[in-house]
C-alpha positions, 0 to 999 in steps of 0.5 A, a space after each residue: 550519489 545524490 538525491 534526485 528531486 521530485 518533480 509534481 509530475 512524477 508525484 501526480 503520475 505515482 498518485 493516479 497509479 495508487 488511485 487505480 490500483 486502489 479502485 482495483 483492489 476495491 473491486 477484488 475485494 469488497 470493502 469490508 475493514 479490517 477489524 482491529 490494529 493487529 488485523 491492519 498490522 498483519 496486513 502492512 506487515 505481510 506487504 512489507 515482507 514482500 516488499 523486502 524479498 522483492 528487494 532482495 531478488 532485485 526485481 525492480 518492476 515487483 519491487 514498485 507492485 509492492 510498494 504501491 501494495 504497502 500505501 494500498 495497506 496503509 491506506 486501507 487501515 487508516 481508512 478501517 479504522 476512521 470508519 470505527 472498525 478497530 476494536 484495539 
């Protein structure tokens, strides 16, 4: 199966969805960051585990949601570290 070409339009659409989801998550959970690399790993690992479960269940909608959650967790981890919140 050939790999699909991903257009700029598709990337822009996904980024807009991500921004909306991130704004929702901030409104829901607040702006407190994670305090360690281990807490960040826990957040990312949890989302990856949920992604695996969605893939194994062949649930396309949930798989897409979990990929968005992985992106959010990764960004939050980076932002937490950048803000000086990690105590390794």
